[in-house]
C-alpha positions in Angstrom: 126.2 96.6 99.6 126.5 100.2 98.5 126.1 100.7 94.7 128.2 103.0 92.8 126.5 106.4 92.4 127.3 107.8 89.0 125.7 111.1 90.1 128.4 111.6 92.7 130.2 114.2 90.7 127.2 116.0 89.1 127.2 119.8 89.6 124.5 121.5 91.5 123.6 118.5 93.6 127.0 118.8 95.2 126.0 122.4 96.2 122.7 121.0 97.7 124.6 118.3 99.5 127.1 120.8 100.9 124.4 123.1 102.2 122.5 120.3 103.8 125.7 119.0 105.5 126.6 122.5 106.8 123.0 123.0 108.1 122.6 119.6 109.7 122.0 121.0 113.3 119.5 123.6 111.9 117.7 120.9 109.8 117.4 118.4 112.7 116.1 121.1 115.0 113.6 122.2 112.4 112.3 118.7 112.0 112.2 118.3 115.8 110.0 121.4 116.1 107.8 120.4 113.2 107.1 117.0 114.8 106.0 118.8 118.0 103.2 120.3 115.9 102.3 117.3 113.6 101.9 113.6 114.0 103.8 111.4 111.5 102.0 108.5 109.8 102.7 105.2 111.4 104.8 104.3 108.4 105.6 105.5 104.9 107.9 105.0 101.9 109.1 107.6 99.5 110.2 107.2 95.9 113.0 109.6 95.1 114.7 110.6 91.8 118.2 111.9 91.7 119.2 113.6 88.4 122.4 115.1 89.7 121.1 118.6 89.5 117.9 117.8 91.4 116.7 115.4 94.1 113.0 115.2 94.8 110.2 112.8 95.8 107.9 111.6 93.0 105.6 109.3 95.0 104.8 108.8 98.7 103.2 105.6 99.8 101.2 105.4 103.1 100.7 101.7 102.9 104.3 100.6 102.1 105.0 97.1 100.9 108.6 95.9 100.4 109.8 95.7 104.0 111.4 92.4 102.9 113.7 94.4 100.6 115.4 96.3 103.4 118.9 95.5 104.5 118.8 93.0 107.4 121.3 95.2 109.2 118.7 97.9 109.4 115.9 95.8 110.9 116.9 96.6 114.6 116.4 100.3 113.8 112.9 99.5 112.4 112.1 97.7 115.6 113.2 100.7 117.7 111.1 103.0 115.5 108.1 100.8 115.8 108.5 100.8 119.6 108.6 104.6 119.6 105.5 104.8 117.4 103.5 102.4 119.6 104.5 104.1 122.8 103.1 107.4 121.5 99.8 105.9 120.2 99.0 103.3 122.9 101.8 102.6 125.5 99.9 99.6 126.9 99.3 98.1 123.5 99.4 94.3 123.6 97.5 93.0 120.5 97.8 94.4 117.0 95.7 93.3 114.0 97.5 93.7 110.7 95.2 93.9 107.6 97.1 93.1 104.3 96.1 93.4 100.7 93.6 90.8 99.4 95.9 89.1 97.0 97.4 85.8 98.5 99.3 84.6 95.5 101.9 87.4 95.4 104.7 85.8 97.3 106.9 88.9 97.3 104.1 90.9 98.9 103.5 88.1 101.5 107.2 88.1 102.4 106.8 91.9 103.1 103.9 91.0 105.5 106.1 88.4 107.2 108.9 90.9 107.7 106.5 93.7 108.9 104.9 91.2 111.3 108.3 90.2 112.6 109.3 93.9 113.2 106.1 94.5 115.1 106.4 91.3 117.2 109.9 92.3 118.2 108.5 95.7 119.2 106.4 93.8 121.9 103.1 93.1 120.1 101.0 90.0 119.5 100.4 90.3 115.8 97.7 88.4 113.8 96.5 88.9 110.3 92.9 89.7 109.4 92.0 89.6 105.7 89.3 91.5 103.8 89.1 88.6 101.3 85.6 87.1 101.0 87.2 83.8 100.0 88.7 83.1 103.4 86.1 81.9 105.8 88.4 80.3 108.4 92.0 80.5 109.5 94.1 79.7 106.4 97.8 79.0 106.4 100.0 80.1 103.4 103.5 78.7 103.1 106.2 81.1 102.1 108.8 80.1 99.5 111.8 80.8 101.8 110.3 79.0 104.7 107.8 80.1 107.4 104.1 80.6 106.9 101.4 83.2 107.4 97.9 82.6 108.8 95.1 84.7 107.4 91.9 84.9 109.4 88.5 86.4 108.6 87.6 89.7 110.2 84.7 90.0 112.6 83.0 92.7 114.7 83.3 92.5 118.4 81.5 93.9 121.5 77.9 94.3 122.3 77.6 97.2 119.9 79.8 95.6 117.2 82.0 98.8 117.2 85.3 97.0 117.6 87.1 95.0 114.9 89.1 91.9 115.5 89.2 88.1 115.0 87.0 85.5 116.6 89.3 85.1 119.6 91.5 88.2 119.3 90.5 91.7 120.5 93.3 94.2 119.4 93.7 97.7 120.7 95.4 98.8 117.4 94.7 98.0 113.8 97.4 98.5 111.1 96.3 98.7 107.5 98.7 97.5 104.9 95.9 97.7 102.3 95.5 100.9 100.3 91.7 100.4 99.9 91.9 100.8 96.1 88.8 98.5 95.9 86.9 101.0 98.1 86.3 101.2 101.9 84.6 97.9 103.0 81.7 98.4 105.5 83.5 96.2 108.1 86.2 98.9 108.5 83.7 101.8 109.0 82.6 103.1 112.3 85.3 101.4 114.3 85.5 102.9 117.8 87.7 102.5 120.9 90.6 101.2 118.7 93.4 102.9 116.9 93.1 102.5 113.1 96.5 103.2 111.5 96.5 105.1 109.2 92.9 106.5 109.1 90.6 105.4 106.3 91.1 108.8 104.6 94.6 107.7 103.8 93.2 105.2 101.3 92.8 105.9 97.6 89.0 106.3 97.7 89.7 109.6 99.5 93.4 110.4 99.2 94.8 112.5 96.2 98.4 112.8 95.2 97.8 116.5 94.3 96.9 117.2 98.0 100.2 115.6 99.0 102.3 117.5 96.6 100.6 120.8 97.5 101.6 120.2 101.1 105.1 119.1 100.0 105.5 122.3 97.9 104.7 124.4 100.9 107.2 122.6 103.1 109.9 122.6 100.3 109.7 126.4 100.2 110.1 126.7 104.0 112.9 124.3 104.0 114.7 125.9 101.1 114.5 129.3 102.8 116.0 127.7 105.9 119.1 126.5 104.2 119.2 129.0 101.3 118.6 126.9 98.3 116.3 127.1 95.3 113.2 125.0 96.3 113.0 123.7 92.7 116.1 121.5 93.5 113.9 119.4 95.8 110.4 120.0 94.5 108.9 118.7 91.2 106.4 121.1 89.4 103.0 119.6 88.9 99.5 120.5 87.7 96.1 118.7 88.3 93.5 117.8 85.7 90.0 116.7 86.8 87.0 115.3 84.9 89.1 113.3 82.5 87.7 110.5 80.4 90.4 108.9 78.3 88.0 106.6 76.3 85.8 109.5 75.2 88.8 111.9 74.8 87.1 114.2 77.4 89.6 116.7 78.9 92.2 116.2 76.3 92.8 119.9 75.7 93.0 120.6 79.4 95.6 117.9 79.8 97.7 119.1 76.9 97.6 122.7 78.3 98.7 121.4 81.7 101.6 119.4 80.1 102.7 122.4 78.1 102.6 124.6 81.3 104.7 122.2 83.3 107.2 121.7 80.5 107.6 125.4 80.0 108.3 126.0 83.7 110.8 123.2 83.8 112.5 124.3 80.6 113.0 127.8 82.2 114.8 126.2 85.1 116.9 124.0 82.8 118.0 127.2 81.0 118.8 128.9 84.3 121.1 126.1 85.4 122.5 125.3 82.0 121.0 121.8 81.9 121.1 120.3 78.4 118.6 117.4 78.9 115.1 117.7 77.4 112.4 118.3 80.0 109.6 115.8 80.2 106.5 115.1 82.3 104.9 112.1 83.9 101.1 111.9 83.7 99.6 109.6 86.3 96.3 109.0 88.2 95.7 111.4 91.1 94.7 108.3 93.1 96.2 104.8 92.7 99.4 102.9 93.1 101.7 100.1 91.8 103.0 102.4 89.0 99.8 101.8 86.9 98.3 104.2 84.5 101.6 106.1 84.0 102.5 107.9 80.8 105.6 109.9 79.8 105.5 112.9 77.5 108.2 115.2 76.2 105.7 117.3 74.3 102.0 118.1 74.7 101.4 116.7 71.3 102.5 113.3 72.6 99.1 113.0 74.3 97.1 113.9 71.2 95.2 111.1 69.5 96.3 108.3 71.9 95.8 104.8 70.6 93.3 102.4 72.2 96.0 100.6 74.2 97.2 103.8 75.8 93.6 104.9 76.6 92.9 101.6 78.2 96.1 101.9 80.3 95.2 105.4 81.5 91.5 104.7 82.2 91.7 102.0 84.9 94.3 101.1 87.5 94.6 98.7 90.5 91.4 96.9 91.6 89.5 98.4 88.6 89.7 102.0 90.1 88.6 104.3 87.3 90.7 107.3 86.5 89.0 110.7 86.1 91.6 112.9 87.8 95.3 113.0 86.9 98.4 114.9 87.9 101.0 116.1 85.4 104.3 116.0 87.3 107.6 117.3 86.2 109.8 114.4 85.2 112.9 114.0 87.2 115.7 112.1 85.4 117.5 109.4 87.4 121.2 109.1 86.6 121.9 106.5 89.3 122.8 103.0 88.2 123.3 99.7 89.9 125.4 97.3 87.8 124.8 99.5 84.8 121.0 99.3 85.2 118.9 102.5 85.9 118.0 102.8 89.5 116.1 105.0 91.9 116.2 105.1 95.8 113.1 104.3 97.9 113.3 105.4 101.5 111.3 103.7 104.3 110.3 105.3 107.5 108.4 104.2 110.7 107.1 107.1 112.8 109.6 110.0 112.1 112.6 107.8 111.7 114.4 106.6 108.5 114.7 102.8 108.9 116.3 101.9 105.6 115.5 101.6 101.9 116.4 100.0 98.6 117.2 100.9 95.0 114.4 100.0 92.6 116.4 98.8 89.5 115.1 98.1 86.0 117.4 96.8 83.3 115.0 97.6 80.4 114.1 101.2 81.3 115.8 104.5 80.6 116.6 107.4 83.0 113.4 109.2 82.0 111.0 106.2 82.4 108.9 104.8 85.2 110.8 102.1 87.0 107.9 100.8 89.0 107.0 98.3 86.3 107.2 94.5 85.7 110.8 93.4 85.4 112.1 95.6 88.3 114.2 94.2 91.0 115.5 95.6 94.3 119.0 96.1 95.9 119.0 96.9 99.6 120.3 100.4 100.4 122.5 100.4 103.4 122.1 103.6 105.3 125.6 103.5 106.8 126.0 104.9 110.3 122.2 105.1 110.6 122.1 107.6 107.7 124.0 110.2 109.7 126.5 112.3 107.6 130.3 112.2 107.8 131.0 115.8 108.5 134.7 115.4 107.6 134.1 114.1 104.1 133.8 116.4 101.1 130.4 116.5 99.4 130.0 113.8 96.8 132.8 111.7 98.3 131.0 109.7 101.0 128.0 107.4 100.4 126.6 108.1 103.9 126.4 111.8 103.0 124.3 111.1 99.9 122.2 108.7 101.9 121.7 111.3 104.6 120.5 113.7 101.9 118.0 111.0 100.7 116.7 110.8 104.3 116.3 114.5 104.6 114.2 114.8 101.5 112.2 111.7 102.3 111.4 113.1 105.8 110.2 116.3 104.1 107.7 114.1 102.1 106.8 112.3 105.4 106.0 115.6 107.0 104.0 116.6 103.9 102.0 113.4 104.3 101.3 114.4 107.9 100.0 117.8 106.8 98.0 116.2 104.0 96.3 113.7 106.4 95.5 116.5 109.0 93.9 118.6 106.3 91.8 115.8 104.8 90.7 114.1 108.1 86.9 114.1 108.2 86.9 113.7 112.0 89.0 116.9 112.3 86.5 118.7 110.1 83.6 117.5 112.2 85.3 118.6 115.4 
């Protein structure tokens, strides 16, 4: 169940692991105090990259799919976390409406919805699925390949003022989105009152920006690094934002190349400081969007000069036809972990403020400096042994639970950053 980590003996990360283990009581108290001031998203998944000298998040998903890839042994923990989340939001909650993505032919995604529904039902909720698809006019059953079925139902407005959202015979007190709204915010989701919409609409890609998230994360990484006396760079990727891009018209090309050069130079300086022989690289990706689309790797600013038509098309439009005008240039973090000799990266899942498991994203045809969120990837459940709590008696690098605890700490930093990000971009908070 636990893959061999080839990074287990890599230099500076051992120092980071050692400091985290020594500071565990301080770290857990710090998180506890932070969560008294901030509200975590209902759920979240974080993509990490472990280069042996650095462990940092590279993406944070507020509408996580992939619950079906978690280790079955961890599902009771997910149920407990869901119970804790519901008790805080609406203790008397009885009915929950789950709104998935529109696509109904992606069986892997539908298995995720089945698993998520099961977790929520075991947490004491009646769960039904409401779809945003215009094609579904009546309750529609979809059989799953491994048995079982899902029933998707058309959404409707309820109440005299039509301010509540539900199904024809189902009035929920909570609505959970598992749809990142890449296609835009549909009118039926707007002006919903007297119900809890989780997460808020501003968490969707029409409003959310990755640069806002990583600004919040950078702020927290500095505070956390000071707390345990480490270099914040060890857990934080450099990044820059470029706006007003048009890849088809080559608009903003000079701005982008300057940003790439800036991030590469800052990274190279750190590599020299720590004696790292690998070549720095950056990842250019949309400031809004998901599924690993529109991602480009560059080891030199000139790599982005005179892109061919295929690359321009790839960078111009992402999921649901969302056009790309803003990008972030993020420091590339090598992944030197492998599962069965294939390159892998850990993905950590959380419900409320609790780590509930994760998996390795594995790709047999990709290298340690490439995007693994691409066709051909597969998943290996990541077993957070002993509920991801560290073995204080073990030496750093010698026990998988210690490395997994480290994953959980960095992932929770990203979760806290998501909380700050959502607070700062909440239109209702601004109006208040």
